[in-house]
N, C-alpha and C positions, 0 to 999 in steps of 0.2 A: 662315851668317856672321855674326857678332856686331857689331851697329851701333854699338858703343861701340870696336871694333879700328880703328885707324888706317887698316888696309889694306882697310878696308869701303868705302871711297871709291873705291877701283880695281876692286872687285867690281861696285859700283853701276855704275860707266862701264862696263866690259868686257859687262856683260850688256844695257844699253840700247845700245852700240854693236852689238852683235852683233843686237839687235832691229831697229833702223834699217838696217841693211846689208842683211838680209834683206828687210826691206819695199822696200826700192830696188832687189831683185833681183840685187845684186852678190855674186860669191863673193869669199872672203878675196883671192885671187889676183888679182881685175880690182879689189877695193877697195884691194889695197896698191899696184897700179901707178896708180891714179886719185889716190892720196895721195904717191906718190912712197918708200914705205917698203917694205921687205921683206914679203913673205909670211909668214916666220918671227916678223916682231915682231907683225902683227895676229892670228897664230894663238896666240902668246904671252899677248897682250892677252886674248883671248876666253877661254884656257883656264881652267877653273876647278882645274886642277892646278897649274899655274905661275903665280908670282906675277910680273908685268912692270911696272914703273914706267913711268910717261910724263910729259913735261911739258903745262904749259898752251897752250903752241906747238900740241904735237901735239892736242890736245882740240879747237882751234881749226880745226886742217886739217881734222880726220875732220867737225865739224859745216859747215863749207865744202862739203865734195866730198859730203856727203849733204844738202846744202840745207835745213839744220835749222838751227832755235838752238840754242846750245850748251847751254842749260840743260836741253834733251830728253835729254842724255846724263845726267842727275842724278835723273832721276826716280825713285822709288819702286818697288822690286820687291818680288816676292812672299818 
């Protein structure tokens, strides 16, 4: 993904979300329940084939559920 593309931030967050979710041992379904979102929404965010947008409030909810600083969702990925 081109880092100059405005969609890069969604890719970046998606990859970090997936990583942090797995580190905490949550499935997509478990994480969705924890955050009060649908499993499909979480699946769409983490998908490399689908472009799902989300709000800053959603990111805050994710970080809170994962017990991480929201900035962790913006860490550079390879």
